[in-house]
HTML snippet that shows the backbone in 3Dmol.js (N, CA, C, O; Angstrom):
<script src="https://3Dmol.org/build/3Dmol-min.js"></script>
<div id="view" style="width:600px;height:400px;position:relative"></div>
<script>
const pdb = `
ATOM      1  N   UNK A   1      -9.258  14.842  16.786  1.00  0.00           N
ATOM      2  CA  UNK A   1     -10.433  14.247  16.190  1.00  0.00           C
ATOM      3  C   UNK A   1     -10.452  12.769  16.521  1.00  0.00           C
ATOM      4  O   UNK A   1      -9.471  12.073  16.258  1.00  0.00           O
ATOM      5  N   UNK A   2     -11.510  12.281  17.075  1.00  0.00           N
ATOM      6  CA  UNK A   2     -11.611  10.916  17.512  1.00  0.00           C
ATOM      7  C   UNK A   2     -12.470  10.123  16.541  1.00  0.00           C
ATOM      8  O   UNK A   2     -13.494  10.619  16.072  1.00  0.00           O
ATOM      9  N   UNK A   3     -12.068   8.910  16.240  1.00  0.00           N
ATOM     10  CA  UNK A   3     -12.780   8.084  15.286  1.00  0.00           C
ATOM     11  C   UNK A   3     -13.777   7.210  16.042  1.00  0.00           C
ATOM     12  O   UNK A   3     -13.375   6.284  16.746  1.00  0.00           O
ATOM     13  N   UNK A   4     -15.035   7.488  15.906  1.00  0.00           N
ATOM     14  CA  UNK A   4     -16.124   6.707  16.494  1.00  0.00           C
ATOM     15  C   UNK A   4     -15.925   6.423  17.973  1.00  0.00           C
ATOM     16  O   UNK A   4     -16.334   5.365  18.452  1.00  0.00           O
ATOM     17  N   UNK A   5     -15.316   7.330  18.698  1.00  0.00           N
ATOM     18  CA  UNK A   5     -15.163   7.166  20.133  1.00  0.00           C
ATOM     19  C   UNK A   5     -14.142   6.126  20.539  1.00  0.00           C
ATOM     20  O   UNK A   5     -14.056   5.801  21.723  1.00  0.00           O
ATOM     21  N   UNK A   6     -13.359   5.586  19.607  1.00  0.00           N
ATOM     22  CA  UNK A   6     -12.367   4.576  19.943  1.00  0.00           C
ATOM     23  C   UNK A   6     -10.973   5.138  19.714  1.00  0.00           C
ATOM     24  O   UNK A   6     -10.804   6.236  19.184  1.00  0.00           O
ATOM     25  N   UNK A   7      -9.990   4.370  20.120  1.00  0.00           N
ATOM     26  CA  UNK A   7      -8.591   4.754  19.951  1.00  0.00           C
ATOM     27  C   UNK A   7      -8.212   4.630  18.476  1.00  0.00           C
ATOM     28  O   UNK A   7      -8.371   3.551  17.904  1.00  0.00           O
ATOM     29  N   UNK A   8      -7.709   5.707  17.830  1.00  0.00           N
ATOM     30  CA  UNK A   8      -7.358   5.628  16.408  1.00  0.00           C
ATOM     31  C   UNK A   8      -6.282   4.586  16.116  1.00  0.00           C
ATOM     32  O   UNK A   8      -6.306   3.943  15.066  1.00  0.00           O
ATOM     33  N   UNK A   9      -5.334   4.418  17.045  1.00  0.00           N
ATOM     34  CA  UNK A   9      -4.290   3.418  16.828  1.00  0.00           C
ATOM     35  C   UNK A   9      -4.874   2.017  16.832  1.00  0.00           C
ATOM     36  O   UNK A   9      -4.439   1.159  16.064  1.00  0.00           O
ATOM     37  N   UNK A  10      -5.845   1.783  17.679  1.00  0.00           N
ATOM     38  CA  UNK A  10      -6.491   0.471  17.721  1.00  0.00           C
ATOM     39  C   UNK A  10      -7.291   0.214  16.448  1.00  0.00           C
ATOM     40  O   UNK A  10      -7.464  -0.935  16.042  1.00  0.00           O
ATOM     41  N   UNK A  11      -7.777   1.278  15.823  1.00  0.00           N
ATOM     42  CA  UNK A  11      -8.566   1.125  14.600  1.00  0.00           C
ATOM     43  C   UNK A  11      -7.728   0.556  13.465  1.00  0.00           C
ATOM     44  O   UNK A  11      -8.253  -0.176  12.626  1.00  0.00           O
ATOM     45  N   UNK A  12      -6.438   0.875  13.419  1.00  0.00           N
ATOM     46  CA  UNK A  12      -5.568   0.345  12.370  1.00  0.00           C
ATOM     47  C   UNK A  12      -4.731  -0.822  12.849  1.00  0.00           C
ATOM     48  O   UNK A  12      -4.003  -1.422  12.057  1.00  0.00           O
ATOM     49  N   UNK A  13      -4.816  -1.159  14.124  1.00  0.00           N
ATOM     50  CA  UNK A  13      -4.121  -2.311  14.658  1.00  0.00           C
ATOM     51  C   UNK A  13      -2.655  -2.088  14.964  1.00  0.00           C
ATOM     52  O   UNK A  13      -1.895  -3.052  15.043  1.00  0.00           O
ATOM     53  N   UNK A  14      -2.235  -0.843  15.138  1.00  0.00           N
ATOM     54  CA  UNK A  14      -0.848  -0.526  15.434  1.00  0.00           C
ATOM     55  C   UNK A  14      -0.798   0.212  16.767  1.00  0.00           C
ATOM     56  O   UNK A  14      -1.580   1.138  16.984  1.00  0.00           O
ATOM     57  N   UNK A  15       0.101  -0.177  17.659  1.00  0.00           N
ATOM     58  CA  UNK A  15       0.193   0.540  18.927  1.00  0.00           C
ATOM     59  C   UNK A  15       0.539   2.006  18.704  1.00  0.00           C
ATOM     60  O   UNK A  15       1.341   2.336  17.830  1.00  0.00           O
ATOM     61  N   UNK A  16      -0.065   2.874  19.491  1.00  0.00           N
ATOM     62  CA  UNK A  16       0.162   4.308  19.341  1.00  0.00           C
ATOM     63  C   UNK A  16       1.614   4.682  19.597  1.00  0.00           C
ATOM     64  O   UNK A  16       2.104   5.660  19.032  1.00  0.00           O
ATOM     65  N   UNK A  17       2.314   3.922  20.441  1.00  0.00           N
ATOM     66  CA  UNK A  17       3.714   4.218  20.737  1.00  0.00           C
ATOM     67  C   UNK A  17       4.594   4.036  19.507  1.00  0.00           C
ATOM     68  O   UNK A  17       5.617   4.708  19.377  1.00  0.00           O
ATOM     69  N   UNK A  18       4.213   3.141  18.607  1.00  0.00           N
ATOM     70  CA  UNK A  18       5.005   2.900  17.398  1.00  0.00           C
ATOM     71  C   UNK A  18       4.867   4.059  16.433  1.00  0.00           C
ATOM     72  O   UNK A  18       5.856   4.506  15.852  1.00  0.00           O
ATOM     73  N   UNK A  19       3.648   4.551  16.256  1.00  0.00           N
ATOM     74  CA  UNK A  19       3.388   5.601  15.285  1.00  0.00           C
ATOM     75  C   UNK A  19       3.706   6.979  15.838  1.00  0.00           C
ATOM     76  O   UNK A  19       4.197   7.843  15.111  1.00  0.00           O
ATOM     77  N   UNK A  20       3.439   7.186  17.081  1.00  0.00           N
ATOM     78  CA  UNK A  20       3.609   8.503  17.679  1.00  0.00           C
ATOM     79  C   UNK A  20       2.268   8.936  18.236  1.00  0.00           C
ATOM     80  O   UNK A  20       1.224   8.688  17.633  1.00  0.00           O
ATOM     81  N   UNK A  21       2.299   9.573  19.368  1.00  0.00           N
ATOM     82  CA  UNK A  21       1.089   9.913  20.089  1.00  0.00           C
ATOM     83  C   UNK A  21      -0.028  10.505  19.265  1.00  0.00           C
ATOM     84  O   UNK A  21      -1.120   9.937  19.225  1.00  0.00           O
ATOM     85  N   UNK A  22       0.204  11.624  18.607  1.00  0.00           N
ATOM     86  CA  UNK A  22      -0.891  12.300  17.919  1.00  0.00           C
ATOM     87  C   UNK A  22      -0.882  12.137  16.425  1.00  0.00           C
ATOM     88  O   UNK A  22      -1.652  12.799  15.728  1.00  0.00           O
ATOM     89  N   UNK A  23      -0.022  11.262  15.904  1.00  0.00           N
ATOM     90  CA  UNK A  23       0.068  11.130  14.451  1.00  0.00           C
ATOM     91  C   UNK A  23      -1.243  10.662  13.850  1.00  0.00           C
ATOM     92  O   UNK A  23      -1.672  11.181  12.819  1.00  0.00           O
ATOM     93  N   UNK A  24      -1.878   9.696  14.472  1.00  0.00           N
ATOM     94  CA  UNK A  24      -3.138   9.206  13.921  1.00  0.00           C
ATOM     95  C   UNK A  24      -4.270  10.199  14.140  1.00  0.00           C
ATOM     96  O   UNK A  24      -5.229  10.230  13.369  1.00  0.00           O
ATOM     97  N   UNK A  25      -4.164  11.004  15.177  1.00  0.00           N
ATOM     98  CA  UNK A  25      -5.194  12.023  15.391  1.00  0.00           C
ATOM     99  C   UNK A  25      -5.124  13.074  14.287  1.00  0.00           C
ATOM    100  O   UNK A  25      -6.150  13.623  13.887  1.00  0.00           O
ATOM    101  N   UNK A  26      -3.926  13.355  13.798  1.00  0.00           N
ATOM    102  CA  UNK A  26      -3.756  14.347  12.742  1.00  0.00           C
ATOM    103  C   UNK A  26      -4.018  13.759  11.363  1.00  0.00           C
ATOM    104  O   UNK A  26      -4.014  14.482  10.367  1.00  0.00           O
ATOM    105  N   UNK A  27      -4.245  12.459  11.300  1.00  0.00           N
ATOM    106  CA  UNK A  27      -4.371  11.766  10.018  1.00  0.00           C
ATOM    107  C   UNK A  27      -5.410  12.393   9.097  1.00  0.00           C
ATOM    108  O   UNK A  27      -5.123  12.634   7.924  1.00  0.00           O
ATOM    109  N   UNK A  28      -6.588  12.657   9.592  1.00  0.00           N
ATOM    110  CA  UNK A  28      -7.641  13.175   8.726  1.00  0.00           C
ATOM    111  C   UNK A  28      -7.618  14.691   8.621  1.00  0.00           C
ATOM    112  O   UNK A  28      -8.307  15.264   7.778  1.00  0.00           O
ATOM    113  N   UNK A  29      -6.847  15.334   9.453  1.00  0.00           N
ATOM    114  CA  UNK A  29      -6.818  16.804   9.438  1.00  0.00           C
ATOM    115  C   UNK A  29      -5.413  17.314   9.158  1.00  0.00           C
ATOM    116  O   UNK A  29      -4.987  18.314   9.736  1.00  0.00           O
ATOM    117  N   UNK A  30      -4.699  16.639   8.284  1.00  0.00           N
ATOM    118  CA  UNK A  30      -3.299  16.985   8.029  1.00  0.00           C
ATOM    119  C   UNK A  30      -3.137  18.419   7.533  1.00  0.00           C
ATOM    120  O   UNK A  30      -2.209  19.115   7.944  1.00  0.00           O
ATOM    121  N   UNK A  31      -4.015  18.859   6.668  1.00  0.00           N
ATOM    122  CA  UNK A  31      -3.864  20.193   6.100  1.00  0.00           C
ATOM    123  C   UNK A  31      -4.810  21.213   6.707  1.00  0.00           C
ATOM    124  O   UNK A  31      -4.838  22.361   6.263  1.00  0.00           O
ATOM    125  N   UNK A  32      -5.574  20.830   7.699  1.00  0.00           N
ATOM    126  CA  UNK A  32      -6.471  21.764   8.366  1.00  0.00           C
ATOM    127  C   UNK A  32      -5.772  22.392   9.550  1.00  0.00           C
ATOM    128  O   UNK A  32      -4.822  21.830  10.095  1.00  0.00           O
ATOM    129  N   UNK A  33      -6.243  23.554   9.942  1.00  0.00           N
ATOM    130  CA  UNK A  33      -5.647  24.199  11.103  1.00  0.00           C
ATOM    131  C   UNK A  33      -6.079  23.451  12.353  1.00  0.00           C
ATOM    132  O   UNK A  33      -7.178  22.899  12.411  1.00  0.00           O
ATOM    133  N   UNK A  34      -5.218  23.437  13.336  1.00  0.00           N
ATOM    134  CA  UNK A  34      -5.520  22.739  14.574  1.00  0.00           C
ATOM    135  C   UNK A  34      -4.307  22.752  15.473  1.00  0.00           C
ATOM    136  O   UNK A  34      -3.281  23.348  15.147  1.00  0.00           O
ATOM    137  N   UNK A  35      -4.430  22.095  16.596  1.00  0.00           N
ATOM    138  CA  UNK A  35      -3.361  22.069  17.590  1.00  0.00           C
ATOM    139  C   UNK A  35      -2.441  20.880  17.354  1.00  0.00           C
ATOM    140  O   UNK A  35      -2.172  20.120  18.284  1.00  0.00           O
ATOM    141  N   UNK A  36      -1.955  20.704  16.135  1.00  0.00           N
ATOM    142  CA  UNK A  36      -1.054  19.619  15.812  1.00  0.00           C
ATOM    143  C   UNK A  36       0.336  20.175  15.576  1.00  0.00           C
ATOM    144  O   UNK A  36       0.503  21.187  14.896  1.00  0.00           O
ATOM    145  N   UNK A  37       1.330  19.513  16.138  1.00  0.00           N
ATOM    146  CA  UNK A  37       2.701  19.981  15.984  1.00  0.00           C
ATOM    147  C   UNK A  37       3.237  19.602  14.606  1.00  0.00           C
ATOM    148  O   UNK A  37       2.630  18.813  13.883  1.00  0.00           O
ATOM    149  N   UNK A  38       4.371  20.173  14.262  1.00  0.00           N
ATOM    150  CA  UNK A  38       5.021  19.853  12.995  1.00  0.00           C
ATOM    151  C   UNK A  38       5.402  18.377  12.949  1.00  0.00           C
ATOM    152  O   UNK A  38       5.287  17.737  11.904  1.00  0.00           O
ATOM    153  N   UNK A  39       5.855  17.839  14.075  1.00  0.00           N
ATOM    154  CA  UNK A  39       6.221  16.426  14.164  1.00  0.00           C
ATOM    155  C   UNK A  39       5.016  15.533  13.883  1.00  0.00           C
ATOM    156  O   UNK A  39       5.148  14.529  13.183  1.00  0.00           O
ATOM    157  N   UNK A  40       3.854  15.877  14.410  1.00  0.00           N
ATOM    158  CA  UNK A  40       2.647  15.091  14.174  1.00  0.00           C
ATOM    159  C   UNK A  40       2.236  15.146  12.704  1.00  0.00           C
ATOM    160  O   UNK A  40       1.816  14.136  12.139  1.00  0.00           O
ATOM    161  N   UNK A  41       2.352  16.312  12.088  1.00  0.00           N
ATOM    162  CA  UNK A  41       1.986  16.443  10.682  1.00  0.00           C
ATOM    163  C   UNK A  41       2.960  15.676   9.781  1.00  0.00           C
ATOM    164  O   UNK A  41       2.535  15.025   8.827  1.00  0.00           O
ATOM    165  N   UNK A  42       4.258  15.748  10.078  1.00  0.00           N
ATOM    166  CA  UNK A  42       5.237  14.988   9.300  1.00  0.00           C
ATOM    167  C   UNK A  42       5.060  13.492   9.523  1.00  0.00           C
ATOM    168  O   UNK A  42       5.193  12.700   8.590  1.00  0.00           O
ATOM    169  N   UNK A  43       4.762  13.110  10.752  1.00  0.00           N
ATOM    170  CA  UNK A  43       4.510  11.707  11.050  1.00  0.00           C
ATOM    171  C   UNK A  43       3.327  11.167  10.281  1.00  0.00           C
ATOM    172  O   UNK A  43       3.336  10.018   9.839  1.00  0.00           O
ATOM    173  N   UNK A  44       2.312  11.991  10.121  1.00  0.00           N
ATOM    174  CA  UNK A  44       1.137  11.590   9.352  1.00  0.00           C
ATOM    175  C   UNK A  44       1.507  11.371   7.897  1.00  0.00           C
ATOM    176  O   UNK A  44       1.044  10.416   7.272  1.00  0.00           O
ATOM    177  N   UNK A  45       2.341  12.254   7.352  1.00  0.00           N
ATOM    178  CA  UNK A  45       2.773  12.102   5.955  1.00  0.00           C
ATOM    179  C   UNK A  45       3.567  10.814   5.761  1.00  0.00           C
ATOM    180  O   UNK A  45       3.374  10.109   4.771  1.00  0.00           O
ATOM    181  N   UNK A  46       4.449  10.507   6.691  1.00  0.00           N
ATOM    182  CA  UNK A  46       5.234   9.276   6.610  1.00  0.00           C
ATOM    183  C   UNK A  46       4.310   8.066   6.731  1.00  0.00           C
ATOM    184  O   UNK A  46       4.446   7.104   5.975  1.00  0.00           O
ATOM    185  N   UNK A  47       3.380   8.112   7.671  1.00  0.00           N
ATOM    186  CA  UNK A  47       2.427   7.017   7.860  1.00  0.00           C
ATOM    187  C   UNK A  47       1.620   6.774   6.590  1.00  0.00           C
ATOM    188  O   UNK A  47       1.469   5.630   6.161  1.00  0.00           O
ATOM    189  N   UNK A  48       1.107   7.832   5.991  1.00  0.00           N
ATOM    190  CA  UNK A  48       0.320   7.691   4.761  1.00  0.00           C
ATOM    191  C   UNK A  48       1.195   7.159   3.624  1.00  0.00           C
ATOM    192  O   UNK A  48       0.741   6.341   2.825  1.00  0.00           O
ATOM    193  N   UNK A  49       2.440   7.619   3.550  1.00  0.00           N
ATOM    194  CA  UNK A  49       3.352   7.131   2.515  1.00  0.00           C
ATOM    195  C   UNK A  49       3.600   5.639   2.639  1.00  0.00           C
ATOM    196  O   UNK A  49       3.610   4.920   1.640  1.00  0.00           O
ATOM    197  N   UNK A  50       3.799   5.174   3.868  1.00  0.00           N
ATOM    198  CA  UNK A  50       4.015   3.747   4.102  1.00  0.00           C
ATOM    199  C   UNK A  50       2.759   2.955   3.737  1.00  0.00           C
ATOM    200  O   UNK A  50       2.851   1.882   3.142  1.00  0.00           O
ATOM    201  N   UNK A  51       1.601   3.477   4.088  1.00  0.00           N
ATOM    202  CA  UNK A  51       0.351   2.778   3.770  1.00  0.00           C
ATOM    203  C   UNK A  51       0.140   2.688   2.251  1.00  0.00           C
ATOM    204  O   UNK A  51      -0.222   1.628   1.739  1.00  0.00           O
ATOM    205  N   UNK A  52       0.363   3.791   1.533  1.00  0.00           N
ATOM    206  CA  UNK A  52       0.208   3.770   0.078  1.00  0.00           C
ATOM    207  C   UNK A  52       1.241   2.845  -0.575  1.00  0.00           C
ATOM    208  O   UNK A  52       0.923   2.156  -1.544  1.00  0.00           O
ATOM    209  N   UNK A  53       2.464   2.823  -0.057  1.00  0.00           N
ATOM    210  CA  UNK A  53       3.485   1.933  -0.599  1.00  0.00           C
ATOM    211  C   UNK A  53       3.099   0.471  -0.394  1.00  0.00           C
ATOM    212  O   UNK A  53       3.289  -0.351  -1.290  1.00  0.00           O
ATOM    213  N   UNK A  54       2.560   0.144   0.773  1.00  0.00           N
ATOM    214  CA  UNK A  54       2.154  -1.231   1.054  1.00  0.00           C
ATOM    215  C   UNK A  54       1.006  -1.661   0.137  1.00  0.00           C
ATOM    216  O   UNK A  54       1.004  -2.781  -0.374  1.00  0.00           O
ATOM    217  N   UNK A  55       0.049  -0.785  -0.067  1.00  0.00           N
ATOM    218  CA  UNK A  55      -1.078  -1.111  -0.950  1.00  0.00           C
ATOM    219  C   UNK A  55      -0.597  -1.262  -2.388  1.00  0.00           C
ATOM    220  O   UNK A  55      -1.031  -2.175  -3.091  1.00  0.00           O
ATOM    221  N   UNK A  56       0.290  -0.383  -2.831  1.00  0.00           N
ATOM    222  CA  UNK A  56       0.838  -0.478  -4.183  1.00  0.00           C
ATOM    223  C   UNK A  56       1.634  -1.752  -4.396  1.00  0.00           C
ATOM    224  O   UNK A  56       1.539  -2.381  -5.450  1.00  0.00           O
ATOM    225  N   UNK A  57       2.423  -2.136  -3.391  1.00  0.00           N
ATOM    226  CA  UNK A  57       3.210  -3.361  -3.494  1.00  0.00           C
ATOM    227  C   UNK A  57       2.293  -4.576  -3.573  1.00  0.00           C
ATOM    228  O   UNK A  57       2.530  -5.480  -4.375  1.00  0.00           O
ATOM    229  N   UNK A  58       1.253  -4.605  -2.753  1.00  0.00           N
ATOM    230  CA  UNK A  58       0.305  -5.729  -2.784  1.00  0.00           C
ATOM    231  C   UNK A  58      -0.414  -5.796  -4.135  1.00  0.00           C
ATOM    232  O   UNK A  58      -0.610  -6.883  -4.679  1.00  0.00           O
ATOM    233  N   UNK A  59      -0.803  -4.645  -4.674  1.00  0.00           N
ATOM    234  CA  UNK A  59      -1.477  -4.619  -5.975  1.00  0.00           C
ATOM    235  C   UNK A  59      -0.540  -5.097  -7.081  1.00  0.00           C
ATOM    236  O   UNK A  59      -0.976  -5.774  -8.012  1.00  0.00           O
ATOM    237  N   UNK A  60       0.734  -4.752  -6.986  1.00  0.00           N
ATOM    238  CA  UNK A  60       1.713  -5.186  -7.978  1.00  0.00           C
ATOM    239  C   UNK A  60       1.880  -6.696  -7.933  1.00  0.00           C
ATOM    240  O   UNK A  60       1.981  -7.335  -8.981  1.00  0.00           O
ATOM    241  N   UNK A  61       1.909  -7.281  -6.732  1.00  0.00           N
ATOM    242  CA  UNK A  61       2.038  -8.730  -6.610  1.00  0.00           C
ATOM    243  C   UNK A  61       0.826  -9.451  -7.205  1.00  0.00           C
ATOM    244  O   UNK A  61       0.977 -10.465  -7.887  1.00  0.00           O
ATOM    245  N   UNK A  62      -0.357  -8.933  -6.949  1.00  0.00           N
ATOM    246  CA  UNK A  62      -1.577  -9.533  -7.499  1.00  0.00           C
ATOM    247  C   UNK A  62      -1.571  -9.430  -9.023  1.00  0.00           C
ATOM    248  O   UNK A  62      -1.906 -10.394  -9.711  1.00  0.00           O
ATOM    249  N   UNK A  63      -1.193  -8.269  -9.551  1.00  0.00           N
ATOM    250  CA  UNK A  63      -1.150  -8.083 -10.998  1.00  0.00           C
ATOM    251  C   UNK A  63      -0.144  -8.984 -11.675  1.00  0.00           C
ATOM    252  O   UNK A  63      -0.426  -9.538 -12.738  1.00  0.00           O
ATOM    253  N   UNK A  64       1.030  -9.142 -11.076  1.00  0.00           N
ATOM    254  CA  UNK A  64       2.052 -10.013 -11.640  1.00  0.00           C
ATOM    255  C   UNK A  64       1.597 -11.472 -11.621  1.00  0.00           C
ATOM    256  O   UNK A  64       1.772 -12.195 -12.602  1.00  0.00           O
ATOM    257  N   UNK A  65       1.015 -11.897 -10.507  1.00  0.00           N
ATOM    258  CA  UNK A  65       0.530 -13.276 -10.414  1.00  0.00           C
ATOM    259  C   UNK A  65      -0.580 -13.532 -11.430  1.00  0.00           C
ATOM    260  O   UNK A  65      -0.625 -14.598 -12.044  1.00  0.00           O
ATOM    261  N   UNK A  66      -1.466 -12.569 -11.606  1.00  0.00           N
ATOM    262  CA  UNK A  66      -2.553 -12.710 -12.574  1.00  0.00           C
ATOM    263  C   UNK A  66      -2.006 -12.807 -13.996  1.00  0.00           C
ATOM    264  O   UNK A  66      -2.454 -13.647 -14.777  1.00  0.00           O
ATOM    265  N   UNK A  67      -1.043 -11.953 -14.333  1.00  0.00           N
ATOM    266  CA  UNK A  67      -0.446 -11.984 -15.675  1.00  0.00           C
ATOM    267  C   UNK A  67       0.253 -13.309 -15.950  1.00  0.00           C
ATOM    268  O   UNK A  67       0.081 -13.901 -17.015  1.00  0.00           O
ATOM    269  N   UNK A  68       1.043 -13.769 -14.982  1.00  0.00           N
ATOM    270  CA  UNK A  68       1.752 -15.036 -15.175  1.00  0.00           C
ATOM    271  C   UNK A  68       0.775 -16.204 -15.278  1.00  0.00           C
ATOM    272  O   UNK A  68       0.988 -17.131 -16.060  1.00  0.00           O
ATOM    273  N   UNK A  69      -0.287 -16.156 -14.493  1.00  0.00           N
ATOM    274  CA  UNK A  69      -1.293 -17.214 -14.569  1.00  0.00           C
ATOM    275  C   UNK A  69      -1.996 -17.245 -15.912  1.00  0.00           C
ATOM    276  O   UNK A  69      -2.231 -18.317 -16.471  1.00  0.00           O
ATOM    277  N   UNK A  70      -2.334 -16.071 -16.433  1.00  0.00           N
ATOM    278  CA  UNK A  70      -2.980 -16.009 -17.746  1.00  0.00           C
ATOM    279  C   UNK A  70      -2.056 -16.488 -18.861  1.00  0.00           C
ATOM    280  O   UNK A  70      -2.498 -17.169 -19.787  1.00  0.00           O
ATOM    281  N   UNK A  71      -0.775 -16.134 -18.773  1.00  0.00           N
ATOM    282  CA  UNK A  71       0.179 -16.611 -19.781  1.00  0.00           C
ATOM    283  C   UNK A  71       0.360 -18.119 -19.697  1.00  0.00           C
ATOM    284  O   UNK A  71       0.458 -18.786 -20.727  1.00  0.00           O
ATOM    285  N   UNK A  72       0.405 -18.663 -18.492  1.00  0.00           N
ATOM    286  CA  UNK A  72       0.539 -20.114 -18.343  1.00  0.00           C
ATOM    287  C   UNK A  72      -0.685 -20.829 -18.909  1.00  0.00           C
ATOM    288  O   UNK A  72      -0.553 -21.873 -19.548  1.00  0.00           O
ATOM    289  N   UNK A  73      -1.875 -20.271 -18.677  1.00  0.00           N
ATOM    290  CA  UNK A  73      -3.093 -20.872 -19.216  1.00  0.00           C
ATOM    291  C   UNK A  73      -3.096 -20.797 -20.739  1.00  0.00           C
ATOM    292  O   UNK A  73      -3.530 -21.735 -21.407  1.00  0.00           O
ATOM    293  N   UNK A  74      -2.614 -19.689 -21.285  1.00  0.00           N
ATOM    294  CA  UNK A  74      -2.550 -19.546 -22.750  1.00  0.00           C
ATOM    295  C   UNK A  74      -1.595 -20.570 -23.351  1.00  0.00           C
ATOM    296  O   UNK A  74      -1.878 -21.145 -24.403  1.00  0.00           O
ATOM    297  N   UNK A  75      -0.451 -20.803 -22.678  1.00  0.00           N
ATOM    298  CA  UNK A  75       0.511 -21.784 -23.187  1.00  0.00           C
ATOM    299  C   UNK A  75      -0.047 -23.196 -23.137  1.00  0.00           C
ATOM    300  O   UNK A  75       0.262 -24.008 -24.009  1.00  0.00           O
ATOM    301  N   UNK A  76      -0.873 -23.511 -22.125  1.00  0.00           N
ATOM    302  CA  UNK A  76      -1.493 -24.840 -22.059  1.00  0.00           C
ATOM    303  C   UNK A  76      -2.528 -25.024 -23.165  1.00  0.00           C
ATOM    304  O   UNK A  76      -2.667 -26.116 -23.716  1.00  0.00           O
ATOM    305  N   UNK A  77      -3.248 -23.963 -23.485  1.00  0.00           N
ATOM    306  CA  UNK A  77      -4.284 -24.041 -24.509  1.00  0.00           C
ATOM    307  C   UNK A  77      -3.683 -24.064 -25.910  1.00  0.00           C
ATOM    308  O   UNK A  77      -4.215 -24.723 -26.804  1.00  0.00           O
ATOM    309  N   UNK A  78      -2.568 -23.340 -26.106  1.00  0.00           N
ATOM    310  CA  UNK A  78      -1.921 -23.260 -27.418  1.00  0.00           C
ATOM    311  C   UNK A  78      -0.435 -23.559 -27.235  1.00  0.00           C
ATOM    312  O   UNK A  78       0.336 -22.640 -26.959  1.00  0.00           O
ATOM    313  N   UNK A  79      -0.011 -24.803 -27.378  1.00  0.00           N
ATOM    314  CA  UNK A  79       1.387 -25.177 -27.137  1.00  0.00           C
ATOM    315  C   UNK A  79       2.381 -24.443 -28.039  1.00  0.00           C
ATOM    316  O   UNK A  79       3.551 -24.316 -27.676  1.00  0.00           O
ATOM    317  N   UNK A  80       1.950 -23.961 -29.194  1.00  0.00           N
ATOM    318  CA  UNK A  80       2.852 -23.264 -30.104  1.00  0.00           C
ATOM    319  C   UNK A  80       3.005 -21.787 -29.767  1.00  0.00           C
ATOM    320  O   UNK A  80       3.809 -21.092 -30.387  1.00  0.00           O
ATOM    321  N   UNK A  81       2.251 -21.307 -28.802  1.00  0.00           N
ATOM    322  CA  UNK A  81       2.310 -19.892 -28.420  1.00  0.00           C
ATOM    323  C   UNK A  81       3.644 -19.584 -27.760  1.00  0.00           C
ATOM    324  O   UNK A  81       4.106 -20.320 -26.887  1.00  0.00           O
ATOM    325  N   UNK A  82       4.259 -18.481 -28.190  1.00  0.00           N
ATOM    326  CA  UNK A  82       5.501 -18.010 -27.584  1.00  0.00           C
ATOM    327  C   UNK A  82       5.336 -16.556 -27.201  1.00  0.00           C
ATOM    328  O   UNK A  82       4.791 -15.759 -27.965  1.00  0.00           O
ATOM    329  N   UNK A  83       5.804 -16.219 -26.026  1.00  0.00           N
ATOM    330  CA  UNK A  83       5.740 -14.817 -25.606  1.00  0.00           C
ATOM    331  C   UNK A  83       6.786 -14.018 -26.376  1.00  0.00           C
ATOM    332  O   UNK A  83       7.721 -14.583 -26.943  1.00  0.00           O
ATOM    333  N   UNK A  84       6.621 -12.726 -26.388  1.00  0.00           N
ATOM    334  CA  UNK A  84       7.573 -11.865 -27.099  1.00  0.00           C
ATOM    335  C   UNK A  84       8.959 -11.940 -26.475  1.00  0.00           C
ATOM    336  O   UNK A  84       9.962 -11.855 -27.185  1.00  0.00           O
ATOM    337  N   UNK A  85       9.027 -12.097 -25.167  1.00  0.00           N
ATOM    338  CA  UNK A  85      10.331 -12.143 -24.507  1.00  0.00           C
ATOM    339  C   UNK A  85      11.038 -13.474 -24.739  1.00  0.00           C
ATOM    340  O   UNK A  85      12.266 -13.530 -24.669  1.00  0.00           O
ATOM    341  N   UNK A  86      10.302 -14.540 -25.011  1.00  0.00           N
ATOM    342  CA  UNK A  86      10.963 -15.825 -25.276  1.00  0.00           C
ATOM    343  C   UNK A  86      11.728 -15.775 -26.589  1.00  0.00           C
ATOM    344  O   UNK A  86      12.705 -16.504 -26.757  1.00  0.00           O
ATOM    345  N   UNK A  87      11.305 -14.934 -27.517  1.00  0.00           N
ATOM    346  CA  UNK A  87      12.018 -14.776 -28.779  1.00  0.00           C
ATOM    347  C   UNK A  87      13.339 -14.052 -28.561  1.00  0.00           C
ATOM    348  O   UNK A  87      14.292 -14.286 -29.304  1.00  0.00           O
ATOM    349  N   UNK A  88      13.417 -13.194 -27.581  1.00  0.00           N
ATOM    350  CA  UNK A  88      14.651 -12.455 -27.315  1.00  0.00           C
ATOM    351  C   UNK A  88      15.721 -13.355 -26.711  1.00  0.00           C
ATOM    352  O   UNK A  88      16.911 -13.102 -26.900  1.00  0.00           O
ATOM    353  N   UNK A  89      15.332 -14.376 -26.005  1.00  0.00           N
ATOM    354  CA  UNK A  89      16.288 -15.270 -25.347  1.00  0.00           C
ATOM    355  C   UNK A  89      17.085 -16.127 -26.335  1.00  0.00           C
ATOM    356  O   UNK A  89      18.150 -16.636 -25.985  1.00  0.00           O
ATOM    357  N   UNK A  90      16.594 -16.291 -27.542  1.00  0.00           N
ATOM    358  CA  UNK A  90      17.286 -17.120 -28.528  1.00  0.00           C
ATOM    359  C   UNK A  90      18.531 -16.455 -29.096  1.00  0.00           C
ATOM    360  O   UNK A  90      19.455 -17.141 -29.535  1.00  0.00           O
ATOM    361  N   UNK A  91      18.564 -15.145 -29.090  1.00  0.00           N
ATOM    362  CA  UNK A  91      19.659 -14.437 -29.746  1.00  0.00           C
ATOM    363  C   UNK A  91      20.808 -14.184 -28.837  1.00  0.00           C
ATOM    364  O   UNK A  91      21.806 -13.595 -29.253  1.00  0.00           O
TER     365      UNK A  91
END
`;
const viewer = $3Dmol.createViewer("view");
viewer.addModel(pdb, "pdb");
viewer.setStyle({}, {cartoon: {color: "spectrum"}});
viewer.zoomTo();
viewer.render();
</script>
């Protein structure tokens, strides 16, 4: 299956040699019948796993930065504010 007449590896910006020849071709048809080898199907699963892990890691970094920023802003607005974890450090 070809994506808009272009090279699927070029669409994601990764050389096809790194991912494997037909791994990106099997990407959208992982569970459909077709002329894809077991290696191509497993490669697609690994590729998707890496992509989901990267997106999850990026989302976690954004969420952590947002939380810390909001807490810092709260502390500037209310100097007497203490987080729940700051109370644990005293004991």
